[in-house]
RODO-2510 file (C-alpha; in nm, 4 decimals, decimal comma):
residues 172
     n   res          X          Y          Z
     1     m     0,2784     9,4344    -3,3077
     2     q     0,0012     9,5679    -3,5213
     3     d    -0,1997     9,3821    -3,7840
     4     h    -0,3113     9,5815    -4,0698
     5     l    -0,6483     9,5430    -4,2352
     6     v    -0,7904     9,6906    -4,5863
     7     f    -1,1887     9,6683    -4,6155
     8     t    -1,4606     9,8003    -4,8157
     9     v    -1,7692     9,9054    -4,7506
    10     i    -2,1041     9,9109    -4,8664
    11     a    -2,4625    10,0153    -4,7395
    12     e    -2,8052    10,1831    -4,8381
    13     d    -2,6589    10,5942    -4,7581
    14     r    -2,8028    10,7016    -4,4064
    15     s    -2,6643    10,8989    -4,1421
    16     g    -2,4207    10,7264    -3,8840
    17     l    -2,2438    10,5019    -4,0993
    18     v    -1,9236    10,5600    -4,0798
    19     e    -1,9445    10,6199    -3,7238
    20     k    -2,1057    10,2904    -3,6628
    21     i    -1,7594    10,1775    -3,8490
    22     a    -1,5254    10,3773    -3,6432
    23     d    -1,6837    10,3087    -3,3413
    24     v    -1,6161     9,9137    -3,4459
    25     i    -1,2661     9,9799    -3,5103
    26     a    -1,1897    10,2007    -3,1684
    27     g    -1,3513     9,9395    -2,9905
    28     a    -1,1289     9,7198    -3,0570
    29     g    -0,8279     9,9636    -3,0460
    30     g    -0,8154    10,0094    -3,3856
    31     n    -0,6870    10,3057    -3,6139
    32     w    -0,8229    10,4443    -3,8674
    33     i    -0,5404    10,5361    -4,1059
    34     e    -0,6633    10,6500    -4,4766
    35     s    -1,0047    10,5684    -4,6568
    36     s    -1,1793    10,7112    -4,9523
    37     m    -1,6098    10,7040    -4,9446
    38     a    -1,8566    10,8602    -5,1512
    39     r    -2,2488    10,8430    -5,1815
    40     l    -2,2917    10,6865    -5,5473
    41     g    -2,6262    10,6452    -5,6824
    42     g    -2,8401    10,6299    -5,3456
    43     e    -2,5687    10,4008    -5,1815
    44     f    -2,2315    10,4729    -5,0271
    45     a    -1,9577    10,2998    -5,0691
    46     g    -1,5230    10,3321    -4,9638
    47     i    -1,2028    10,1634    -4,8853
    48     v    -1,0869    10,1702    -4,5611
    49     r    -0,7172    10,1023    -4,4369
    50     i    -0,6821    10,0311    -4,0169
    51     s    -0,4272     9,9279    -3,8200
    52     v    -0,5131     9,7168    -3,5065
    53     p    -0,3205     9,5377    -3,2386
    54     a    -0,2341     9,1629    -3,3433
    55     e    -0,4001     9,0471    -3,0499
    56     n    -0,7539     9,2152    -3,1304
    57     a    -0,7376     9,1264    -3,5028
    58     s    -1,0015     8,8686    -3,4872
    59     q    -1,2199     9,0312    -3,2703
    60     l    -1,2198     9,3370    -3,4966
    61     t    -1,2834     9,0769    -3,7996
    62     a    -1,5534     8,9332    -3,6764
    63     a    -1,7193     9,2976    -3,5432
    64     l    -1,6707     9,4389    -3,8994
    65     e    -1,8398     9,1211    -4,0421
    66     a    -2,1442     9,1186    -3,8377
    67     l    -2,2409     9,4854    -3,9394
    68     g    -2,4085     9,2819    -4,2119
    69     t    -2,7323     9,2668    -4,0179
    70     d    -2,7251     9,6199    -3,9943
    71     g    -2,6886     9,6395    -4,4224
    72     i    -2,3760     9,6868    -4,3972
    73     d    -2,1369     9,5224    -4,6013
    74     i    -1,7600     9,4647    -4,5502
    75     t    -1,5477     9,2847    -4,7104
    76     l    -1,1969     9,2509    -4,5686
    77     r    -0,8194     9,2150    -4,6975
    78     s    -0,5038     9,1549    -4,5118
    79     g    -0,3117     9,4752    -4,5618
    80     h     0,0281     9,3372    -4,6297
    81     g     0,1254     9,6055    -4,8525
    82     s     0,4362     9,8607    -4,7795
    83     d     0,3910    10,2374    -4,7229
    84     n     0,6618    10,2810    -4,9428
    85     e     0,5932    10,4944    -5,2519
    86     a     0,6136    10,2655    -5,5756
    87     p     0,8980    10,3376    -5,7953
    88     g     0,8376    10,5678    -6,1162
    89     a     0,7458    10,9274    -6,1914
    90     s     0,4011    11,0203    -6,0484
    91     a     0,1626    11,2300    -6,2979
    92     h    -0,1921    11,3809    -6,2532
    93     l    -0,4215    11,2914    -6,6009
    94     d    -0,7523    11,5054    -6,6650
    95     l    -0,9990    11,4351    -6,9044
    96     v    -1,2799    11,6251    -7,0409
    97     s    -1,5180    11,4329    -7,3521
    98     q    -1,8770    11,4536    -7,4362
    99     d    -2,0260    11,1460    -7,2639
   100     h    -2,0388    10,8476    -7,4522
   101     p    -1,9518    10,4603    -7,3692
   102     g    -1,6023    10,3150    -7,3217
   103     i    -1,3897    10,6110    -7,2773
   104     l    -1,2815    10,5120    -6,9505
   105     r    -1,2236    10,1558    -7,1254
   106     d    -1,0075    10,3233    -7,4448
   107     i    -0,7887    10,5717    -7,1810
   108     t    -0,7635    10,2553    -6,9082
   109     h    -0,6251    10,0613    -7,2093
   110     i    -0,3684    10,2626    -7,2993
   111     l    -0,2598    10,3401    -6,8926
   112     s    -0,2366     9,9381    -6,8937
   113     e    -0,0564     9,8930    -7,2530
   114     h     0,2364    10,1200    -7,0352
   115     k     0,2407     9,9682    -6,7410
   116     v     0,1158    10,2580    -6,5231
   117     s    -0,0795    10,2239    -6,2162
   118     i    -0,3656    10,4204    -6,1164
   119     e    -0,3425    10,5483    -5,7206
   120     h    -0,6624    10,7486    -5,7604
   121     l    -0,9578    10,8195    -5,9443
   122     e    -1,2565    10,9931    -5,9718
   123     t    -1,5059    11,0420    -6,2532
   124     s    -1,8284    11,2034    -6,3247
   125     v    -2,1205    11,2917    -6,5791
   126     e    -2,1800    11,6531    -6,5913
   127     a    -2,4608    11,8742    -6,7751
   128     g    -2,2829    12,0358    -7,0523
   129     s    -2,2662    12,3340    -7,1616
   130     m    -2,4599    12,5500    -7,4198
   131     q    -2,5187    12,2058    -7,6397
   132     g    -2,6955    12,0532    -7,3495
   133     g    -2,4758    11,7587    -7,3721
   134     l    -2,3796    11,5501    -7,1266
   135     l    -1,9914    11,5472    -7,0084
   136     f    -1,7640    11,2726    -6,9029
   137     k    -1,4865    11,3819    -6,6893
   138     a    -1,2052    11,2062    -6,5598
   139     s    -0,9166    11,3200    -6,2686
   140     a    -0,6196    11,0396    -6,2116
   141     d    -0,3301    11,0925    -5,9963
   142     l    -0,0881    10,8226    -6,1708
   143     r     0,1913    10,6221    -6,0987
   144     l     0,4263    10,5328    -6,4009
   145     p     0,7006    10,2342    -6,4590
   146     t     1,0578    10,3211    -6,4212
   147     g     1,1888    10,4512    -6,7747
   148     l     0,8662    10,5588    -6,8483
   149     t     0,8294    10,9580    -6,8704
   150     p     0,5199    11,1819    -6,8464
   151     a     0,5526    11,3105    -7,2131
   152     q     0,5598    10,9524    -7,3603
   153     l     0,2893    10,9089    -7,1620
   154     s     0,1434    11,1813    -7,2880
   155     d     0,1877    11,1394    -7,6445
   156     a     0,0246    10,8211    -7,6465
   157     l    -0,2665    10,9516    -7,4758
   158     q    -0,3170    11,2353    -7,6992
   159     a    -0,3525    10,9860    -7,9930
   160     t    -0,6574    10,8481    -7,8186
   161     a    -0,7576    11,1756    -7,7394
   162     a    -0,8545    11,2237    -8,0996
   163     d    -1,0324    10,9517    -8,1720
   164     l    -1,2410    11,0061    -7,8383
   165     m    -1,2808    11,3559    -7,9249
   166     a    -1,1573    11,4359    -7,5696
   167     d    -0,9491    11,7041    -7,4110
   168     i    -0,6666    11,4892    -7,2053
   169     s    -0,3762    11,6706    -6,9811
   170     l    -0,0794    11,5300    -6,8271
   171     a     0,0782    11,7014    -6,5477
   172     e     0,3823    11,5653    -6,3602
***
């Protein structure tokens, strides 16, 4: 029987971090299933899902936590969630706006009001075009609740887009 673990990792960015974590997982007979990792502001951060033989789970948990002595902070969670896809339509959101505080708060408020789940989110602030200002960009994969259509969500987002002076597109 396999146990599933989900954990976050954060450490000062340096070469060999992923190898060190992967070595600990493989050493316990674990299997790296999926992850999302990035360098952000000089730190390396990620979330990882693994499976491990149930009899090795305690050993692996202790070994991952011991990485803290090397400056690699791990926060473990059990991965009891299902691999089954959630019900409801999927959609992809792209947003571009002149950067200012509160953009993500306002967009996620609309998503929350409509019970939309964010499955993947990437954001960045980049140099703008000729005006020299900064642009906020967001890209998200969404899962809509049963009964909410992408068109309905798009209408709700467009009502906010004008207030934010943002270009928002939603695709199925």
